[in-house]
VOMARLUM-856433 format. One record per residue (C-alpha): z, x, y. Coordinates in nm, 4 decimals. Layout:
% VOMARLUM-856433
       zz       xx       yy
        Z        X        Y
...
This chain:
% VOMARLUM-856433
       zz       xx       yy
  -0.8174  -4.0738   3.0450
  -0.7591  -4.0060   3.4161
  -0.6290  -3.6512   3.4006
  -0.9461  -3.5587   3.5111
  -0.9219  -3.2872   3.7458
  -1.0015  -3.1806   4.0511
  -1.1699  -2.8391   4.1328
  -1.0836  -2.5204   4.0348
  -1.1564  -2.1297   4.1024
  -1.2281  -2.0431   3.7464
  -1.4995  -1.7789   3.7839
  -1.7239  -1.9101   3.5193
  -2.0033  -1.6312   3.6173
  -1.7201  -1.3624   3.5282
  -1.7991  -1.1276   3.2590
  -1.5193  -1.3039   3.0251
  -1.6693  -1.6225   3.0457
  -2.0938  -1.6150   3.1555
  -2.1786  -1.5724   2.7748
  -1.9473  -1.8815   2.6513
  -2.0048  -2.1559   2.9324
  -2.1125  -2.4271   2.7486
  -1.8418  -2.3748   2.5146
  -1.5181  -2.3396   2.8164
  -1.7370  -2.6754   2.9715
  -1.6162  -2.8503   2.6623
  -1.3021  -2.7355   2.6017
  -1.2205  -2.8382   2.9195
  -1.3946  -3.1707   2.9338
  -1.1588  -3.2105   2.5642
  -0.8881  -3.1488   2.8223
  -1.0287  -3.4125   3.0733
  -1.1502  -3.1375   3.3512
  -1.4926  -3.2664   3.4703
  -1.5621  -3.1032   3.7536
  -1.5295  -2.7437   3.8736
  -1.6142  -2.5410   4.2009
  -1.7117  -2.2041   4.0654
  -1.6337  -1.9054   4.3416
  -1.8595  -1.6507   4.4067
  -1.7484  -1.2737   4.6056
  -2.0432  -1.1152   4.7027
  -2.4430  -1.1117   4.7052
  -2.4384  -1.0992   4.3061
  -2.1681  -1.3315   4.2045
  -2.2510  -1.5874   4.4654
  -2.6170  -1.6046   4.3347
  -2.4532  -1.6695   3.9511
  -2.2735  -1.9200   4.0791
  -2.5336  -2.0912   4.2322
  -2.7331  -2.0236   3.9405
  -2.4684  -2.2026   3.7252
  -2.4385  -2.5079   3.9285
  -2.7907  -2.5964   3.9264
  -2.7828  -2.5492   3.5505
  -2.4448  -2.7374   3.4821
  -2.4428  -3.1390   3.6865
  -2.0564  -3.0593   3.6842
  -2.0462  -2.7635   3.8290
  -2.0333  -2.6506   4.2053
  -2.0560  -2.3180   4.3867
  -1.8587  -2.1443   4.6446
  -2.0277  -1.8507   4.8069
  -1.8358  -1.5714   5.0488
  -1.7857  -1.1879   5.0309
  -1.4372  -1.1488   4.8525
  -1.1707  -0.8936   5.0788
  -1.2247  -0.6642   4.7749
  -1.6010  -0.6105   4.8421
  -1.6027  -0.6408   5.2117
  -1.6620  -0.2817   5.2700
  -2.0148  -0.3585   5.1738
  -2.0592  -0.6463   5.4070
  -2.3335  -0.5554   5.6129
  -2.6282  -0.7556   5.8426
  -2.8954  -0.7803   5.5145
  -2.5563  -0.9062   5.3094
  -2.5084  -1.1670   5.5904
  -2.8423  -1.2953   5.5740
  -2.8424  -1.3454   5.2343
  -2.5088  -1.5394   5.2592
  -2.6376  -1.7264   5.5360
  -2.9252  -1.8454   5.2965
  -2.7345  -1.8985   5.0121
  -2.5136  -2.1387   5.2066
  -2.8041  -2.3642   5.2406
  -2.8446  -2.4318   4.8640
  -2.7655  -2.7726   4.7899
  -2.4832  -2.7661   4.5402
  -2.3155  -2.5163   4.7414
  -2.0076  -2.6627   4.8902
  -1.7809  -2.4001   5.0652
  -1.7581  -2.0361   5.1777
  -1.5453  -1.8413   4.9759
  -1.3885  -1.6398   4.8386
  -1.2737  -1.5030   5.1743
  -0.9470  -1.3040   5.3141
  -0.7384  -1.0621   5.2931
  -0.6224  -0.8631   4.9958
  -0.3560  -0.5739   5.0761
  -0.2235  -0.5398   4.7345
  -0.5482  -0.3491   4.5780
  -0.6607  -0.2361   4.9503
  -0.9757  -0.1444   4.8095
  -1.1437  -0.2288   5.1373
  -0.9679  -0.0955   5.4830
  -0.7432  -0.3433   5.6265
  -0.9814  -0.3666   5.9574
  -1.2916  -0.4307   5.7616
  -1.1082  -0.6825   5.6050
  -1.0163  -0.8934   5.8558
  -1.3463  -0.7902   6.0755
  -1.5506  -0.9957   5.7317
  -1.2545  -1.2529   5.6935
  -1.3085  -1.3697   6.0940
  -1.6979  -1.3385   6.0660
  -1.7029  -1.5534   5.7617
  -1.5011  -1.8275   5.9078
  -1.7577  -1.8136   6.2362
  -2.0332  -1.8421   5.9914
  -1.8812  -2.1262   5.7906
  -1.7954  -2.3263   6.1425
  -2.1649  -2.2873   6.2180
  -2.2957  -2.3968   5.8928
  -2.0087  -2.6896   5.8897
  -1.8778  -2.6176   5.5397
  -1.4976  -2.5511   5.4641
  -1.3488  -2.2230   5.3733
  -1.1653  -2.1290   5.0891
  -0.9034  -1.8264   5.1528
  -0.7754  -1.5813   4.9183
  -0.4496  -1.4070   5.0426
  -0.2605  -1.1268   4.9052
   0.0457  -0.9222   5.0136
  -0.1081  -1.0349   5.3824
   0.0458  -1.3407   5.5148
   0.0919  -1.2631   5.8701
  -0.2531  -1.1434   5.9292
  -0.4158  -1.4130   5.7321
  -0.2346  -1.6800   5.9245
  -0.2973  -1.4819   6.2670
  -0.6631  -1.5090   6.1711
  -0.7113  -1.8433   6.0593
  -0.5027  -1.9604   6.3942
  -0.6846  -1.7407   6.6019
  -1.0385  -1.8669   6.4711
  -0.9281  -2.2103   6.3981
  -1.0650  -2.4130   6.1198
  -0.9665  -2.7656   6.2281
  -1.3272  -2.8951   6.2129
  -1.4408  -2.7799   5.9033
  -1.1138  -2.7302   5.6724
  -0.9517  -2.4395   5.4731
  -0.7973  -2.4229   5.1379
  -0.5243  -2.1507   5.0551
  -0.6343  -2.0653   4.7512
  -0.3753  -1.9763   4.4610
  -0.0904  -2.0510   4.7160
   0.2008  -1.8568   4.6605
   0.4173  -1.8674   4.9655
   0.7492  -2.0351   5.0335
   0.7829  -2.3528   5.1986
   0.8242  -2.1732   5.5372
   0.4485  -2.0276   5.5042
   0.3879  -2.3856   5.3429
   0.4621  -2.5263   5.6598
   0.2473  -2.2907   5.8867
  -0.0740  -2.3116   5.7339
  -0.0448  -2.6878   5.6831
   0.0032  -2.6875   6.0603
  -0.2927  -2.4971   6.1150
  -0.4778  -2.8029   5.8883
  -0.5154  -2.5996   5.5704
  -0.5171  -2.7494   5.2333
  -0.3101  -2.6191   4.9373
  -0.3969  -2.5288   4.6343
  -0.2137  -2.4210   4.3119
  -0.2887  -2.2306   4.0206
  -0.0872  -2.1554   3.6961
   0.1924  -2.0039   3.8567
   0.3047  -2.3219   3.9386
   0.4344  -2.3342   3.5670
   0.5805  -2.0032   3.5967
   0.9525  -2.0439   3.5310
   1.0652  -1.8016   3.7812
   0.8457  -1.9098   4.0397
   1.0822  -2.0422   4.2865
   0.9455  -2.0320   4.5880
   0.6295  -2.2001   4.4394
   0.8321  -2.4669   4.3079
   0.9730  -2.5244   4.6309
   0.6145  -2.5289   4.7941
   0.4705  -2.7544   4.5234
   0.7599  -3.0184   4.5984
   0.7361  -2.9799   4.9762
   0.3108  -3.0167   5.0119
   0.1874  -3.3561   5.0913
   0.0194  -3.4928   4.8402
  -0.2877  -3.5518   5.0494
  -0.3031  -3.1865   5.1196
  -0.2693  -3.0614   4.7392
  -0.5651  -2.9465   4.4995
  -0.5408  -2.7352   4.1497
  -0.7457  -2.4692   4.0284
  -0.7229  -2.1953   3.7289
  -0.7966  -1.8363   3.9072
  -0.9200  -1.7960   3.5143
  -0.9240  -1.5548   3.3460
  -0.6052  -1.4353   3.5451
  -0.2566  -1.6527   3.6071
  -0.2687  -1.8693   3.2741
  -0.0445  -2.1664   3.2741
   0.2319  -2.2312   3.0350
   0.2305  -2.2777   2.7499
  -0.0634  -2.0589   2.6990
   0.0747  -1.7894   2.9310
  -0.0507  -1.4493   2.8016
  -0.3559  -1.5841   2.6663
  -0.6877  -1.5447   2.8860
  -0.7115  -1.8469   3.1184
  -0.9869  -2.1166   3.1120
  -1.1020  -2.4179   3.3374
  -0.9415  -2.6761   3.0978
  -0.5875  -2.5130   3.1135
  -0.5898  -2.6830   3.4987
  -0.4170  -2.9775   3.3266
  -0.1423  -2.7791   3.2235
  -0.0615  -2.6763   3.5681
  -0.1049  -3.0669   3.6957
   0.1920  -3.1201   3.4217
   0.3747  -2.8467   3.5794
   0.3165  -3.0020   3.9173
   0.4289  -3.3398   3.7905
   0.7607  -3.1951   3.6057
   0.8507  -3.0470   3.9710
   0.7625  -3.3458   4.1739
   0.9364  -3.6046   3.9192
   0.6073  -3.8183   3.8709
   0.3366  -3.8246   3.6458
   0.0485  -3.6050   3.5383
  -0.1613  -3.9188   3.6348
  -0.0593  -3.9269   3.9744
  -0.1043  -3.5584   4.0369
  -0.4727  -3.5587   3.8835
  -0.5398  -3.8737   4.0722
  -0.4755  -3.7447   4.4022
  -0.6088  -3.3542   4.3184
  -0.9171  -3.5505   4.2373
  -0.9457  -3.7307   4.5551
  -0.8614  -3.4666   4.7746
  -1.1175  -3.2258   4.6218
  -1.4141  -3.4626   4.6625
  -1.3167  -3.5032   5.0120
  -1.2435  -3.1300   5.0582
  -1.5556  -3.0163   4.9528
  -1.7899  -3.3135   5.0581
  -1.8671  -3.3929   4.6747
  -1.9375  -3.7722   4.5654
  -1.6867  -3.9026   4.3328
  -1.8189  -4.0324   4.0059
């Protein structure tokens, strides 16, 4: 069974999942999804992600302040974040970035908090996980200005065209695809899937959202990453095993997790 997948942002610490974690982990394992990186978004969610990672050996945590929560980020929050980053099951700083769609925090605040968290990641030597929604230009400019070559970064749930793909690849970013890669009309994403170097690709769920075909319309869950792998394989005219093997290796390398 070499369909084992990778890393994903499944929000097992979200209300949709928190009471059913063993069930979702079992269902994921049945679909050969056996390791997961679970993202935080503020102090409380970060701590839940860490607690889950210590409770279940197949889980790891990323901690950070999501752009929607960035208006609440202050010096006290930063001190807690820096402490959380020292935990031995925290493998990245994220989910951080910019979200101009919901615009729940002022853009200048989002940008300041994004830049600051990249600097913290560089100081502690951990990669970043970047959320970008309707903010391609500013996201690109900030990553380029601060630089992530020494630590690595990942574009979470990438939905850009090949032109944006190349720009982020040139900055040293790894590209992660969610269930959008399986959507019939996501032509830009399909083009980018075909153009992404196999050694720079990862997969995820972004659950409980962006459920891939053939389960679109249902609540997403970690195991459904399998269908994203299958959709990517179809786009690239290769086997799911090929994509799974590559994204498995890439995720372990990116997050500094030992393969097992």
